[in-house]
C-alpha positions in Angstrom: -149.5 -65.9 22.4 -147.3 -62.6 22.4 -147.1 -60.4 19.4 -143.3 -60.6 19.4 -143.8 -64.2 19.4 -146.1 -64.1 16.0 -143.3 -61.5 14.6 -140.2 -63.6 15.5 -142.1 -66.8 14.0 -142.8 -64.8 10.8 -139.4 -63.5 10.5 -138.0 -67.1 10.5 -140.3 -68.0 7.9 -143.0 -69.9 9.7 -146.5 -69.9 8.8 -149.1 -68.5 11.0 -152.4 -70.1 11.7 -155.6 -68.5 10.6 -156.3 -67.5 14.1 -152.9 -65.7 14.8 -153.5 -63.7 11.8 -156.9 -62.9 13.2 -155.5 -61.9 16.1 -153.0 -59.9 14.6 -155.2 -58.0 12.4 -158.0 -57.5 15.2 -155.5 -55.9 17.8 -154.7 -53.4 15.3 -157.9 -52.5 14.0 -158.9 -51.9 17.7 -155.8 -49.9 18.3 -154.6 -52.4 20.9 -151.3 -53.2 18.7 -149.0 -50.1 18.0 -148.0 -49.2 14.3 -144.5 -50.2 15.3 -145.1 -53.7 16.0 -147.3 -54.2 13.2 -144.5 -52.3 10.8 -142.4 -55.0 12.2 -144.6 -57.7 11.1 -145.5 -56.2 7.8 -141.6 -56.2 7.4 -141.2 -59.6 8.2 -144.1 -60.9 6.1 -142.4 -58.9 3.1 -138.7 -60.6 3.6 -140.3 -63.9 4.8 -143.3 -64.2 2.3 -146.7 -65.6 3.3 -148.1 -69.0 1.7 -151.4 -69.3 0.3 -152.9 -70.3 3.4 -151.6 -67.2 5.0 -152.9 -64.8 2.2 -156.2 -66.5 2.2 -156.6 -66.1 6.1 -155.6 -62.5 6.0 -157.8 -61.8 3.2 -160.9 -63.1 5.0 -160.0 -61.1 8.0 -159.6 -57.7 6.2 -163.0 -58.4 4.5 -164.5 -59.2 7.8 -163.0 -56.3 9.9 -165.9 -54.3 8.6 -169.1 -54.3 6.4 -169.3 -55.2 2.9 -171.2 -53.9 0.1 -174.1 -56.4 -1.2 -174.8 -55.2 -5.0 -176.7 -58.4 -5.3 -180.1 -56.7 -5.8 -178.7 -55.2 -9.2 -178.9 -57.1 -12.0 -176.1 -58.6 -14.0 -172.5 -59.6 -13.2 -170.8 -56.9 -11.4 -167.2 -56.5 -12.8 -164.7 -54.2 -11.6 -161.3 -52.6 -12.4 -158.0 -52.4 -10.1 -154.7 -51.1 -10.8 -151.5 -51.7 -8.6 -150.3 -48.0 -9.4 -148.6 -46.5 -12.4 -147.4 -43.3 -13.6 -149.8 -41.7 -15.9 -152.1 -44.5 -15.7 -156.0 -43.4 -16.4 -157.1 -46.2 -17.9 -160.0 -46.9 -15.3 -161.8 -43.4 -16.7 -161.9 -44.8 -20.0 -162.0 -48.6 -19.9 -164.9 -48.4 -17.3 -167.2 -46.0 -19.3 -166.5 -48.1 -22.6 -167.6 -51.4 -20.8 -170.6 -49.7 -19.2 -171.7 -48.2 -22.6 -171.6 -51.7 -24.0 -173.8 -53.0 -21.4 -171.6 -54.2 -18.3 -172.2 -53.1 -14.8 -169.2 -51.8 -13.7 -168.9 -50.5 -9.7 -165.5 -48.8 -9.1 -164.5 -47.5 -5.6 -161.2 -46.4 -6.9 -157.9 -45.4 -4.4 -156.2 -42.3 -4.1 -152.5 -41.3 -5.2 -149.9 -43.3 -3.3 -146.3 -41.4 -3.4 -145.8 -40.7 -7.1 -148.5 -43.2 -8.2 -151.5 -41.2 -9.5 -155.1 -42.1 -8.0 -158.4 -42.6 -10.2 -160.0 -40.7 -7.3 -158.2 -37.7 -7.2 -158.5 -37.3 -11.1 -162.2 -37.6 -10.6 -162.0 -35.0 -7.7 -160.2 -32.5 -9.8 -163.3 -32.0 -11.6 -165.5 -29.1 -10.2 -168.2 -30.4 -8.1 -168.0 -34.2 -8.5 -169.1 -36.0 -5.4 -167.0 -39.3 -4.5 -168.2 -39.5 -1.1 -171.4 -41.3 -1.9 -173.6 -43.3 0.6 -173.9 -46.6 -0.4 -177.6 -46.3 -1.6 -176.4 -43.5 -3.5 -173.8 -45.5 -5.1 -176.0 -48.0 -6.5 -178.9 -45.7 -7.5 -176.1 -44.5 -9.8 -174.9 -48.1 -10.5 -178.5 -48.9 -11.4 -179.3 -45.9 -13.8 -176.0 -45.9 -15.7 -174.1 -49.1 -15.3 -171.3 -47.4 -13.9 -170.6 -45.4 -10.5 -167.5 -44.0 -8.5 -167.5 -44.0 -5.0 -164.8 -43.6 -2.3 -164.0 -46.6 -0.2 -166.3 -46.1 3.1 -164.6 -46.0 6.2 -166.9 -48.8 7.4 -166.0 -51.0 4.4 -162.8 -53.5 5.0 -161.3 -50.8 7.6 -158.3 -52.7 8.4 -157.4 -53.1 4.9 -157.5 -49.3 4.7 -155.0 -48.9 7.8 -152.5 -51.6 6.8 -152.1 -49.9 3.2 -151.5 -46.7 5.0 -149.0 -48.4 7.4 -147.4 -50.7 4.4 -146.9 -47.2 2.4 -145.2 -45.6 5.4 -143.1 -48.6 6.3 -141.7 -49.6 3.0 -143.4 -53.0 2.8 -146.2 -52.0 0.2 -144.2 -53.9 -2.7 -145.0 -57.4 -0.8 -147.0 -59.6 -3.3 -148.7 -61.5 -0.7 -149.8 -58.5 1.3 -150.6 -56.8 -2.1 -153.0 -59.6 -3.3 -154.8 -59.9 0.3 -155.5 -56.3 0.0 -156.6 -56.0 -3.3 -158.6 -59.0 -3.1 -160.3 -58.1 -0.2 -161.0 -54.7 -1.0 -162.7 -55.9 -4.0 -164.7 -58.5 -2.4 -165.8 -56.3 0.2 -167.0 -53.7 -2.3 -169.5 -56.5 -3.9 -167.8 -57.1 -7.2 -168.4 -60.2 -8.7 -165.3 -60.3 -11.2 -162.0 -58.5 -11.1 -159.6 -57.1 -13.8 -156.3 -56.2 -12.4 -153.8 -54.6 -14.3 -150.4 -55.3 -12.8 -147.9 -52.8 -13.6 -144.2 -53.6 -14.0 -141.1 -51.6 -14.3 -139.5 -48.3 -13.4 -142.6 -46.7 -12.5 -144.4 -49.5 -10.8 -144.5 -51.2 -7.4 -143.0 -54.5 -9.0 -140.0 -53.8 -10.7 -139.3 -57.2 -12.4 -141.9 -59.3 -14.1 -141.3 -62.6 -12.2 -142.4 -60.2 -9.0 -145.3 -59.2 -10.9 -146.3 -62.6 -12.2 -146.1 -63.8 -8.7 -148.1 -61.1 -7.5 -150.7 -61.9 -10.4 -151.1 -65.6 -9.8 -151.7 -64.8 -6.1 -154.6 -62.7 -6.8 -155.9 -65.2 -9.4 -155.7 -68.1 -6.6 -156.9 -66.0 -3.9 -160.0 -64.7 -5.6 -160.6 -68.2 -7.0 -161.1 -69.6 -3.4 -163.6 -66.5 -2.8 -165.7 -67.5 -5.5 -164.6 -64.2 -7.5 -163.2 -64.5 -11.2 -159.7 -62.5 -11.3 -157.9 -62.0 -14.4 -154.7 -60.2 -14.6 -152.9 -58.4 -17.3 -149.0 -57.7 -16.6 -148.2 -54.3 -18.4 -145.3 -52.3 -19.2 -144.5 -49.2 -17.0 -140.7 -48.4 -18.1 -142.2 -45.2 -19.3 -145.3 -43.2 -18.1 -148.8 -44.3 -19.9 -149.8 -41.8 -22.7 -148.3 -38.2 -22.4 -150.4 -36.6 -19.3 -149.2 -37.0 -15.8 -151.3 -35.2 -13.3 -154.9 -35.1 -12.0 -156.3 -32.3 -14.1 -153.9 -33.2 -17.2 -155.3 -36.6 -17.1 -158.9 -36.0 -17.1 -157.9 -34.1 -20.1 -156.4 -37.0 -21.8 -159.1 -39.1 -21.1 -161.6 -36.9 -22.7 -159.5 -36.8 -25.5 -158.9 -40.7 -25.7 -162.7 -41.3 -25.3 -163.0 -39.0 -28.4 -160.6 -41.4 -30.1 -157.6 -38.6 -30.5 -155.6 -39.9 -27.5 -152.2 -41.5 -27.5 -151.7 -44.9 -28.9 -150.6 -46.8 -25.9 -153.3 -45.5 -23.6 -156.1 -46.4 -26.3 -154.6 -49.8 -27.0 -154.3 -50.8 -23.4 -157.4 -49.2 -22.4 -159.8 -51.1 -25.0 -158.0 -54.4 -24.0 -159.1 -53.7 -20.4 -162.8 -52.3 -21.5 -163.1 -55.8 -23.7 -161.8 -57.8 -20.6 -164.6 -56.1 -18.4 -167.1 -56.7 -21.1 -166.3 -60.1 -21.7 -166.2 -60.8 -17.8 -169.5 -59.1 -17.5 -170.8 -61.9 -19.8 -172.0 -59.2 -22.4 -170.6 -61.1 -25.2 -169.7 -65.0 -25.6 -166.1 -64.2 -26.6 -163.0 -61.7 -25.7 -163.1 -61.1 -29.6 -166.7 -60.0 -29.8 -165.9 -57.8 -26.7 -162.9 -56.3 -28.5 -165.1 -55.5 -31.3 -168.0 -54.0 -28.9 -165.1 -51.8 -27.2 -164.0 -50.3 -30.4 -167.2 -49.6 -31.3 -168.3 -47.9 -28.3 -165.2 -45.6 -28.6 -165.6 -44.7 -32.4 -169.4 -43.9 -31.6 -168.7 -41.7 -28.9 -170.8 -43.5 -26.4 -167.9 -44.3 -24.0 -167.6 -40.5 -24.0 -171.2 -39.9 -23.4 -171.3 -42.4 -20.5 -168.4 -40.7 -18.5 -170.3 -37.4 -18.9 -173.4 -38.8 -17.6 -171.6 -40.3 -14.7 -170.3 -37.0 -13.9 -173.2 -35.1 -13.9 -175.4 -37.9 -11.9 -172.5 -37.3 -9.2 -172.5 -33.6 -9.3 -169.5 -32.8 -11.6 -170.0 -30.5 -14.2 -169.6 -32.6 -17.5 -168.9 -29.7 -19.5 -164.8 -30.1 -18.3 -164.5 -32.8 -21.1 -165.2 -30.2 -23.6 -163.8 -27.1 -22.0 -160.7 -27.8 -20.3 -160.5 -24.1 -19.1 -163.3 -25.2 -16.7 -160.7 -27.9 -14.8 -157.8 -26.5 -12.5 -154.8 -25.0 -14.7 -151.5 -24.6 -13.5 -150.0 -20.8 -13.8 -146.4 -21.5 -14.9 -145.0 -23.8 -17.4 -141.1 -24.9 -17.9 -139.9 -26.5 -21.1 -137.1 -29.6 -20.9 -135.1 -29.7 -24.5 -133.0 -32.3 -25.5 -129.6 -31.7 -25.4 -128.5 -33.5 -28.5 -130.2 -35.2 -31.7 -131.1 -38.8 -31.6 -133.7 -40.8 -30.4 -135.9 -41.6 -27.5 -134.3 -44.9 -25.8 -136.0 -44.7 -22.3 -138.0 -42.5 -20.2 -137.7 -43.2 -16.6 -141.5 -43.5 -15.5 -140.5 -43.3 -11.8 -138.5 -40.2 -12.4 -141.2 -38.3 -14.0 -143.7 -39.6 -11.3 -141.3 -38.4 -8.6 -140.9 -34.9 -10.3 -144.9 -34.4 -10.9 -145.3 -35.3 -7.0 -142.2 -32.9 -5.7 -144.2 -29.9 -7.8 -147.7 -30.9 -5.6 -149.2 -33.7 -7.7 -148.8 -36.5 -5.1 -148.9 -37.1 -1.6 -146.4 -38.5 1.0 -149.3 -39.8 3.2 -152.8 -41.0 2.6 -154.2 -37.8 3.8 -152.2 -35.1 2.3 -153.1 -32.7 -0.1 -152.7 -32.5 -3.7 -152.4 -29.8 -6.1 -154.8 -30.9 -9.1 -153.5 -28.6 -11.7 -149.7 -29.5 -11.5 -148.1 -31.9 -13.3 -146.1 -33.2 -16.6 -146.9 -33.4 -20.4 -144.8 -35.2 -22.6 -143.8 -34.1 -26.2 -142.1 -37.3 -26.9 -142.4 -41.3 -26.3 -139.8 -44.1 -26.5 -138.5 -44.7 -30.3 -139.3 -41.2 -31.4 -136.5 -39.1 -33.2 -135.8 -35.8 -31.6 -133.6 -32.8 -32.6 -131.2 -30.7 -30.4 -133.3 -28.3 -28.3 -136.3 -30.0 -29.2 -139.0 -30.4 -26.4 -139.0 -33.3 -24.4 -141.6 -32.1 -21.9 -143.3 -29.7 -19.8 -143.8 -28.9 -16.3 -146.9 -27.3 -15.2 -146.8 -25.9 -11.8 -148.6 -23.5 -9.3 -145.7 -22.7 -7.2 -142.2 -22.2 -8.0 -141.0 -24.1 -5.1 -139.0 -27.3 -6.1 -139.7 -26.7 -9.7 -135.8 -26.3 -10.6 -135.1 -29.7 -8.7 -138.2 -31.5 -10.6 -137.0 -30.0 -13.8 -133.6 -31.8 -13.3 -134.9 -35.1 -12.5 -137.2 -34.8 -15.6 -134.3 -34.2 -18.0 -132.6 -37.0 -16.3 -135.0 -39.2 -16.9 -134.9 -39.0 -20.5 -132.4 -41.3 -22.3 -131.2 -40.3 -26.0 -129.5 -43.2 -28.2 -127.6 -42.9 -31.7 -129.9 -45.4 -32.7 -133.6 -46.4 -33.1 -134.4 -48.6 -29.6 -136.2 -52.0 -30.2 -140.1 -51.6 -29.7 -141.4 -52.5 -26.2 -144.3 -54.7 -25.4 -147.3 -52.9 -23.8 -148.9 -55.8 -22.5 -146.5 -58.5 -21.3 -148.6 -61.4 -19.8 -152.2 -62.4 -19.2 -152.9 -64.6 -15.8 -156.2 -66.3 -15.2 
């Protein structure tokens, strides 16, 4: 069967067999299939869709393309978290330590920033000395001792998934629900987790702009995971404004510290607690979700989650003092204030615009291997619904290089919508699937 025939059949909406999907993935992994042909297939799948049989086949082949991590020797249910990407989303660094402090076993193999979407791995690597390139044995050792560990995805684990993700980002097919579902579930299954909480972002600052598409993705991941004997639960959450106040790697580490000390933003705290509770419950630490919520809250209030993150940072070579002394983190050399042109209420903050501005001054990457400046970013001074005066500060841009600052500042200014009346309050957690 010629590759072009498979591309044409998928373009025309036909279902491909598992053997045909295996052929495509294996040829691309070996380097026998060029980027332009696999890009054409991905775009055909983006427009024509894939049914559950194709998603299952693609997921299985992505897993089988490399090694899998065996965590069965570590007692307890291994439960992890994944986000589909959002602006200012640092919940993993809050929810995971809270859950681990409560007794859950939480292996985290996070991703890097994609375009203007922040990556948990980049935030961790903003911490001086922090080692994310652990061996699998080192990862298991930290996880066994602390109930929480962070590791960059090894090149040998689901390598086809890594290559296809890079191609999807470069070819404009990253928002495909079936392709995203196969990618996320394959990665988590290969990483050895028993259960997964997925935070599916929807809105201007997310891959999924419409709730119906976010729901379709959530349902696909839940059902695909179930067929692999993995418990998957998805929360669909609002990303029409940035989460919290900080956007940028070192800036977000600072906000993580504040939140784990119970002085963080209300929206970030609320979502992180709910995600932590679901990790605790899926990890079988508590019998009910309500008990898990109470336990997560107690671990926030008594500082256990804060101490857990510090001990894991130290275990992985980082300096835990950064959570107390922010000057030890990378810091920007310049700042620019964005002020309000007229009095009113904040009726909208375009998360995509804020994220693109942060990326433009060095906080994001166009390609997976590109460098990121960990010090730069944006700090919001207001959120939706807040009253503002003319000349009041809306946010501040922090930069280390003046290149692109003017353009970024204009994008940020345009991201704020001012209204004469108080806007309706938006829900943060829109749906739970699974």
